[in-house]
C-alpha positions, 0 to 999 in steps of 0.5 A, spaced: 692 499 264 693 507 266 688 510 273 687 517 274 692 517 280 698 515 277 696 520 271 695 525 276 703 523 279 705 523 273 702 530 272 705 534 279 712 530 277 710 534 270 710 540 274 714 539 282 708 544 284 707 539 291 701 544 292 698 538 288 700 532 294 694 536 297 690 533 292 692 525 292 695 523 298 691 521 304 691 523 311 693 516 313 698 515 307 705 511 310 712 513 306 716 508 305 722 511 305 731 507 302 734 511 307 729 510 312 727 505 319 721 505 321 715 508 315 713 515 316 706 515 317 701 521 315 699 525 310 703 531 313 710 527 314 710 524 306 708 531 303 714 533 308 719 527 303 716 528 297 716 534 297 724 535 298 725 528 292 721 532 287 727 537 287 732 532 289 730 527 284 727 531 278 732 534 273 733 534 266 735 527 266 728 524 270 724 518 268 720 513 268 722 506 265 717 502 265 710 502 269 704 497 271 698 498 274 694 493 277 687 494 281 689 499 286 696 499 285 703 502 281 709 501 281 713 506 277 720 505 275 725 511 274 732 513 270 735 519 273 743 521 274 746 525 280 752 528 280 753 523 275 751 518 279 746 514 275 740 511 280 736 506 278 728 505 281 722 504 283 715 508 286 711 503 290 703 506 290 697 504 293 690 508 293 683 508 295 677 507 292 677 516 292 684 516 289 688 518 294 695 514 295 695 510 302 702 507 302 707 510 297 715 506 297 721 508 295 726 503 291 732 505 289 740 501 287 745 501 287 749 502 294 753 509 291 746 512 289 743 510 296 748 513 298 747 520 295 741 520 295 741 518 303 745 525 303 742 530 299 735 529 302 736 530 309 740 536 306 734 538 303 728 536 308 732 541 313 731 546 309 723 546 307 722 544 313 
């Protein structure tokens, strides 16, 4: 089972084109980071985080290994390797009746990966701002 929103997300990840985020994010989207304590509310801040994530996570080793779609929700499990650290995580998303993402949550393991991503995302966010 798939959805147009999930298909659009996969196309965006493949293209690494952050401009495509404008087409699939709701203005009211909420982003839940694995390294930031509070939810990040709104399209602008979510775009900032997901743009940085495209550059940090998506390399030649990045791939989705499992996908579960039910109604307006999806869980996409991914694997990647960065600086010799094998990372396993999930992207969890929900979308509205227009197909716009209203919630995006990222979870990661192991702890070594979280620490690495925290450092790299901080550096990338400074460049993107």
